[in-house]
TITOR-85209 format. One line per field, with one value per residue: y, x, z of N, C-alpha, C, CB in turn; residue in three letters. Coordinates in steps of 0.1 Angstrom, whole numbers, plus 5000, padded with zeros to 4 digits. Glycine has a CB too. Example, Ala and Ser with C-alpha at 12.3 -4.5 7.8 and 13.67 -1.06 7.14 Angstrom:
n.yy <- 4943, 4978
n.xx <- 5132, 5128
n.zz <- 5078, 5071
ca.yy <- 4955, 4989
ca.xx <- 5123, 5137
ca.zz <- 5078, 5071
c.yy <- 4967, 5000
c.xx <- 5132, 5129
c.zz <- 5078, 5079
cb.yy <- 4955, 4994
cb.xx <- 5113, 5141
cb.zz <- 5090, 5057
residuo <- ALA, SER
! end
This chain:
n.yy <- 7850, 7857, 7840, 7818, 7793, 7767, 7772, 7761, 7761, 7748, 7744, 7729, 7717, 7705, 7686, 7698, 7714, 7738, 7736, 7749, 7744, 7749, 7744, 7748, 7745, 7746, 7749, 7751, 7759, 7741, 7748, 7734, 7709, 7713, 7729, 7710, 7692, 7709, 7714, 7688, 7683, 7703, 7694, 7670, 7678, 7692, 7671, 7656, 7673, 7676, 7649, 7646, 7665, 7657, 7633, 7643, 7657, 7636, 7624, 7644, 7646, 7621, 7623, 7644, 7631, 7611, 7628, 7640, 7617, 7611, 7634, 7632, 7609, 7617, 7639, 7623, 7607, 7627, 7637, 7612, 7612, 7634, 7627, 7604, 7617, 7633, 7613, 7601, 7622, 7626, 7601, 7603, 7624, 7612, 7590, 7605, 7617, 7594, 7585, 7605, 7604, 7578, 7582, 7601, 7585, 7566, 7581, 7589, 7564, 7557, 7577, 7571, 7545, 7553, 7569, 7550, 7532, 7548, 7553, 7527, 7522, 7541, 7532, 7507, 7515, 7528, 7507, 7490, 7503, 7514, 7499, 7513, 7525, 7508, 7519, 7531, 7513
n.xx <- 7998, 7969, 7952, 7967, 7967, 7974, 7980, 7974, 7981, 7973, 7980, 7969, 7977, 7963, 7959, 7938, 7923, 7926, 7931, 7924, 7931, 7924, 7934, 7927, 7940, 7931, 7944, 7938, 7938, 7918, 7899, 7880, 7884, 7901, 7884, 7863, 7880, 7888, 7864, 7857, 7877, 7872, 7847, 7855, 7872, 7854, 7837, 7854, 7860, 7834, 7829, 7850, 7844, 7817, 7824, 7838, 7818, 7801, 7817, 7819, 7792, 7788, 7805, 7792, 7768, 7778, 7788, 7764, 7751, 7768, 7766, 7738, 7739, 7754, 7738, 7716, 7728, 7733, 7707, 7698, 7715, 7708, 7682, 7687, 7701, 7681, 7662, 7679, 7682, 7655, 7652, 7670, 7660, 7636, 7646, 7658, 7636, 7623, 7641, 7641, 7615, 7616, 7635, 7621, 7598, 7611, 7621, 7597, 7586, 7606, 7602, 7576, 7580, 7597, 7579, 7560, 7576, 7583, 7558, 7551, 7572, 7566, 7540, 7548, 7564, 7547, 7530, 7546, 7551, 7572, 7571, 7558, 7580, 7589, 7582, 7606, 7622
n.zz <- 4406, 4425, 4438, 4448, 4436, 4414, 4381, 4350, 4317, 4285, 4252, 4224, 4194, 4166, 4135, 4122, 4140, 4164, 4197, 4229, 4262, 4295, 4327, 4360, 4390, 4422, 4452, 4484, 4519, 4540, 4567, 4580, 4590, 4611, 4628, 4635, 4649, 4670, 4683, 4691, 4709, 4728, 4738, 4749, 4769, 4785, 4792, 4807, 4828, 4840, 4847, 4866, 4885, 4892, 4905, 4927, 4939, 4946, 4965, 4984, 4991, 5003, 5024, 5037, 5044, 5062, 5082, 5090, 5101, 5122, 5137, 5144, 5160, 5181, 5191, 5199, 5218, 5237, 5244, 5255, 5277, 5292, 5298, 5314, 5336, 5346, 5355, 5374, 5391, 5401, 5413, 5434, 5448, 5456, 5471, 5492, 5503, 5511, 5530, 5549, 5558, 5569, 5589, 5604, 5611, 5626, 5648, 5659, 5667, 5685, 5704, 5712, 5723, 5743, 5759, 5765, 5780, 5801, 5812, 5821, 5840, 5858, 5865, 5877, 5896, 5914, 5920, 5934, 5958, 5983, 6015, 6044, 6067, 6097, 6129, 6150, 6175
ca.yy <- 7851, 7860, 7828, 7807, 7780, 7763, 7775, 7754, 7764, 7740, 7747, 7717, 7720, 7693, 7688, 7708, 7722, 7743, 7736, 7755, 7738, 7755, 7737, 7756, 7737, 7755, 7744, 7761, 7752, 7740, 7749, 7727, 7698, 7719, 7733, 7698, 7686, 7717, 7711, 7674, 7685, 7710, 7685, 7660, 7685, 7695, 7659, 7651, 7682, 7672, 7637, 7647, 7673, 7648, 7623, 7651, 7660, 7624, 7622, 7655, 7642, 7610, 7629, 7651, 7621, 7605, 7637, 7641, 7606, 7612, 7644, 7627, 7599, 7627, 7645, 7613, 7604, 7638, 7635, 7601, 7614, 7643, 7619, 7596, 7625, 7637, 7602, 7599, 7632, 7623, 7590, 7607, 7631, 7602, 7584, 7614, 7619, 7582, 7584, 7615, 7597, 7567, 7587, 7607, 7573, 7559, 7590, 7588, 7551, 7557, 7585, 7563, 7535, 7559, 7572, 7537, 7527, 7558, 7551, 7514, 7524, 7549, 7523, 7497, 7522, 7531, 7493, 7484, 7514, 7509, 7497, 7523, 7521, 7506, 7529, 7527, 7506
ca.xx <- 7984, 7964, 7945, 7975, 7963, 7983, 7974, 7981, 7974, 7979, 7976, 7971, 7974, 7961, 7960, 7928, 7917, 7935, 7924, 7931, 7926, 7928, 7931, 7930, 7941, 7931, 7948, 7936, 7938, 7904, 7899, 7869, 7889, 7906, 7873, 7858, 7889, 7888, 7851, 7857, 7886, 7864, 7837, 7862, 7876, 7841, 7832, 7864, 7857, 7821, 7831, 7857, 7836, 7807, 7831, 7841, 7805, 7797, 7825, 7815, 7778, 7789, 7811, 7781, 7759, 7785, 7789, 7751, 7748, 7775, 7759, 7725, 7742, 7759, 7725, 7707, 7734, 7732, 7693, 7697, 7723, 7699, 7671, 7692, 7704, 7668, 7658, 7687, 7678, 7642, 7653, 7677, 7650, 7627, 7654, 7660, 7623, 7620, 7649, 7636, 7602, 7620, 7640, 7609, 7590, 7620, 7621, 7584, 7586, 7614, 7595, 7564, 7586, 7601, 7567, 7554, 7585, 7582, 7545, 7553, 7581, 7557, 7531, 7555, 7569, 7536, 7525, 7555, 7555, 7579, 7562, 7562, 7592, 7584, 7586, 7619, 7619
ca.zz <- 4408, 4439, 4445, 4454, 4430, 4403, 4369, 4339, 4303, 4274, 4239, 4216, 4180, 4159, 4120, 4116, 4150, 4175, 4209, 4240, 4274, 4307, 4340, 4371, 4403, 4434, 4465, 4496, 4533, 4545, 4581, 4586, 4598, 4623, 4635, 4640, 4658, 4681, 4689, 4697, 4720, 4738, 4743, 4757, 4781, 4794, 4797, 4818, 4839, 4844, 4854, 4878, 4894, 4899, 4915, 4939, 4945, 4952, 4977, 4993, 4995, 5012, 5037, 5045, 5050, 5073, 5093, 5096, 5109, 5135, 5145, 5150, 5171, 5192, 5197, 5205, 5231, 5245, 5248, 5265, 5290, 5299, 5304, 5325, 5347, 5352, 5362, 5386, 5401, 5407, 5421, 5445, 5456, 5461, 5481, 5502, 5510, 5519, 5541, 5559, 5564, 5578, 5602, 5613, 5617, 5636, 5659, 5665, 5673, 5697, 5714, 5717, 5732, 5756, 5767, 5770, 5791, 5814, 5819, 5828, 5851, 5868, 5872, 5885, 5909, 5922, 5924, 5945, 5967, 5995, 6026, 6054, 6076, 6110, 6139, 6157, 6188
c.yy <- 7852, 7848, 7816, 7794, 7778, 7766, 7769, 7758, 7755, 7744, 7734, 7721, 7706, 7696, 7698, 7717, 7727, 7743, 7741, 7749, 7744, 7746, 7746, 7746, 7747, 7746, 7753, 7753, 7752, 7739, 7741, 7716, 7702, 7724, 7722, 7693, 7695, 7716, 7699, 7676, 7692, 7702, 7675, 7666, 7688, 7682, 7654, 7660, 7679, 7659, 7638, 7656, 7665, 7638, 7631, 7654, 7649, 7622, 7631, 7651, 7631, 7614, 7636, 7642, 7615, 7615, 7640, 7629, 7606, 7622, 7639, 7617, 7608, 7633, 7635, 7609, 7615, 7638, 7624, 7603, 7624, 7637, 7611, 7605, 7630, 7626, 7599, 7610, 7630, 7611, 7594, 7615, 7622, 7595, 7592, 7616, 7606, 7581, 7594, 7610, 7586, 7571, 7594, 7595, 7567, 7568, 7589, 7575, 7551, 7565, 7578, 7553, 7541, 7563, 7560, 7532, 7535, 7555, 7537, 7515, 7532, 7540, 7512, 7503, 7524, 7517, 7488, 7495, 7508, 7509, 7508, 7518, 7519, 7517, 7524, 7522, 7510
c.xx <- 7980, 7958, 7953, 7972, 7972, 7975, 7981, 7974, 7981, 7972, 7979, 7967, 7973, 7961, 7950, 7923, 7928, 7926, 7931, 7924, 7932, 7924, 7936, 7929, 7941, 7933, 7947, 7936, 7924, 7905, 7887, 7872, 7894, 7895, 7866, 7867, 7890, 7875, 7851, 7866, 7879, 7854, 7844, 7867, 7865, 7837, 7842, 7862, 7845, 7823, 7839, 7850, 7824, 7813, 7833, 7828, 7800, 7804, 7821, 7801, 7779, 7795, 7800, 7771, 7765, 7785, 7775, 7747, 7755, 7769, 7746, 7728, 7746, 7747, 7717, 7714, 7732, 7718, 7692, 7703, 7714, 7688, 7675, 7696, 7691, 7663, 7666, 7685, 7665, 7644, 7661, 7668, 7640, 7633, 7654, 7647, 7620, 7628, 7645, 7624, 7607, 7626, 7630, 7600, 7598, 7620, 7608, 7582, 7594, 7608, 7584, 7569, 7591, 7590, 7561, 7562, 7583, 7569, 7546, 7562, 7574, 7547, 7538, 7560, 7558, 7529, 7534, 7560, 7562, 7570, 7568, 7572, 7586, 7589, 7599, 7615, 7628
c.zz <- 4422, 4446, 4450, 4447, 4418, 4390, 4357, 4326, 4293, 4261, 4231, 4202, 4173, 4144, 4116, 4127, 4160, 4188, 4220, 4253, 4286, 4319, 4351, 4383, 4415, 4447, 4477, 4508, 4537, 4560, 4589, 4594, 4610, 4633, 4643, 4651, 4671, 4690, 4697, 4710, 4731, 4745, 4752, 4770, 4790, 4799, 4809, 4829, 4847, 4853, 4867, 4889, 4900, 4907, 4928, 4946, 4953, 4966, 4988, 4999, 5005, 5025, 5045, 5051, 5062, 5085, 5098, 5105, 5123, 5144, 5151, 5162, 5183, 5199, 5204, 5219, 5242, 5252, 5259, 5278, 5298, 5306, 5315, 5337, 5353, 5360, 5375, 5396, 5408, 5416, 5434, 5454, 5463, 5473, 5494, 5511, 5518, 5531, 5552, 5565, 5574, 5590, 5611, 5619, 5628, 5650, 5667, 5673, 5686, 5708, 5720, 5727, 5745, 5765, 5774, 5782, 5803, 5820, 5827, 5841, 5862, 5874, 5881, 5897, 5919, 5928, 5934, 5953, 5979, 6008, 6037, 6064, 6090, 6120, 6146, 6171, 6198
cb.yy <- 7839, 7871, 7824, 7806, 7780, 7747, 7789, 7737, 7780, 7725, 7759, 7704, 7729, 7686, 7675, 7700, 7713, 7758, 7723, 7771, 7723, 7769, 7722, 7768, 7728, 7764, 7739, 7769, 7759, 7728, 7763, 7723, 7691, 7730, 7740, 7688, 7685, 7731, 7712, 7663, 7692, 7722, 7678, 7655, 7698, 7702, 7648, 7651, 7697, 7671, 7627, 7654, 7685, 7640, 7617, 7664, 7665, 7613, 7625, 7669, 7638, 7599, 7638, 7661, 7610, 7601, 7650, 7642, 7592, 7615, 7656, 7619, 7589, 7638, 7652, 7599, 7600, 7649, 7631, 7588, 7620, 7653, 7610, 7588, 7637, 7641, 7591, 7599, 7646, 7619, 7577, 7616, 7639, 7592, 7582, 7627, 7622, 7570, 7586, 7630, 7591, 7557, 7596, 7616, 7563, 7557, 7603, 7590, 7541, 7562, 7598, 7556, 7527, 7570, 7579, 7525, 7526, 7573, 7550, 7502, 7531, 7561, 7515, 7490, 7535, 7539, 7484, 7476, 7523, 7517, 7482, 7528, 7533, 7492, 7532, 7539, 7493
cb.xx <- 7978, 7955, 7934, 7972, 7948, 7989, 7972, 7980, 7976, 7976, 7983, 7961, 7986, 7947, 7957, 7915, 7906, 7942, 7920, 7932, 7929, 7922, 7939, 7921, 7953, 7917, 7962, 7923, 7947, 7897, 7898, 7860, 7899, 7915, 7864, 7855, 7905, 7889, 7841, 7863, 7900, 7857, 7828, 7874, 7883, 7829, 7832, 7879, 7856, 7811, 7838, 7871, 7831, 7798, 7845, 7848, 7795, 7798, 7839, 7814, 7769, 7798, 7822, 7774, 7756, 7799, 7795, 7741, 7752, 7789, 7756, 7717, 7754, 7767, 7717, 7706, 7749, 7734, 7684, 7702, 7737, 7695, 7664, 7704, 7714, 7658, 7658, 7702, 7678, 7632, 7660, 7690, 7642, 7623, 7668, 7665, 7611, 7621, 7663, 7632, 7592, 7629, 7652, 7600, 7587, 7636, 7624, 7573, 7591, 7627, 7591, 7556, 7597, 7609, 7557, 7554, 7599, 7583, 7532, 7559, 7595, 7550, 7523, 7566, 7577, 7525, 7525, 7566, 7543, 7592, 7562, 7551, 7603, 7587, 7575, 7630, 7619
cb.zz <- 4403, 4440, 4435, 4469, 4426, 4403, 4367, 4342, 4298, 4277, 4234, 4221, 4173, 4164, 4112, 4109, 4158, 4172, 4212, 4240, 4275, 4308, 4341, 4373, 4404, 4436, 4464, 4495, 4543, 4540, 4586, 4575, 4592, 4620, 4627, 4629, 4652, 4676, 4679, 4687, 4716, 4732, 4732, 4750, 4778, 4785, 4785, 4814, 4835, 4832, 4845, 4875, 4887, 4888, 4910, 4935, 4935, 4942, 4974, 4986, 4983, 5006, 5033, 5035, 5040, 5069, 5088, 5085, 5101, 5132, 5137, 5138, 5167, 5186, 5186, 5195, 5229, 5238, 5236, 5259, 5287, 5291, 5294, 5320, 5342, 5341, 5353, 5382, 5395, 5396, 5414, 5441, 5447, 5450, 5477, 5496, 5498, 5512, 5536, 5552, 5552, 5570, 5600, 5603, 5606, 5630, 5655, 5655, 5664, 5694, 5708, 5706, 5726, 5754, 5757, 5759, 5786, 5810, 5808, 5819, 5846, 5862, 5860, 5877, 5905, 5914, 5913, 5939, 5971, 5998, 6032, 6062, 6076, 6114, 6149, 6158, 6187
residuo <- UNK, UNK, UNK, UNK, UNK, UNK, UNK, UNK, UNK, UNK, UNK, UNK, UNK, UNK, UNK, UNK, UNK, UNK, UNK, UNK, UNK, UNK, UNK, UNK, UNK, UNK, UNK, UNK, UNK, UNK, UNK, UNK, UNK, UNK, UNK, UNK, UNK, UNK, UNK, UNK, UNK, UNK, UNK, UNK, UNK, UNK, UNK, UNK, UNK, UNK, UNK, UNK, UNK, UNK, UNK, UNK, UNK, UNK, UNK, UNK, UNK, UNK, UNK, UNK, UNK, UNK, UNK, UNK, UNK, UNK, UNK, UNK, UNK, UNK, UNK, UNK, UNK, UNK, UNK, UNK, UNK, UNK, UNK, UNK, UNK, UNK, UNK, UNK, UNK, UNK, UNK, UNK, UNK, UNK, UNK, UNK, UNK, UNK, UNK, UNK, UNK, UNK, UNK, UNK, UNK, UNK, UNK, UNK, UNK, UNK, UNK, UNK, UNK, UNK, UNK, UNK, UNK, UNK, UNK, UNK, UNK, UNK, UNK, UNK, UNK, UNK, UNK, UNK, UNK, UNK, UNK, UNK, UNK, UNK, UNK, UNK, UNK
! end
């Protein structure tokens, strides 16, 4: 037979009635169980893949956050260094300007003192002019 099933035929004869009984047992392979198992396996594999990829993306995300924080600190430090250099440059210019003014003031004061001393010396010299020399005898 082509249906691969067991076919049983019984004939029962009784005292008055002949009865014929047929029993057909069909044994076939059902693939429904295998399909369900395959679907469950695919879902489990997809779940494991998703779980592993989400853990990797979390680690990558944390690494990116850490890298961003470090980059922000570096940028902040560079900005602070530039500001400090600018302040130091301004302070140096102010100091040089003050030193130049102080030198100029000191030179002017020294020139004034020299002029005053020269005037006093000239006055003292004229006030104590030497007495005329007596005529020779």
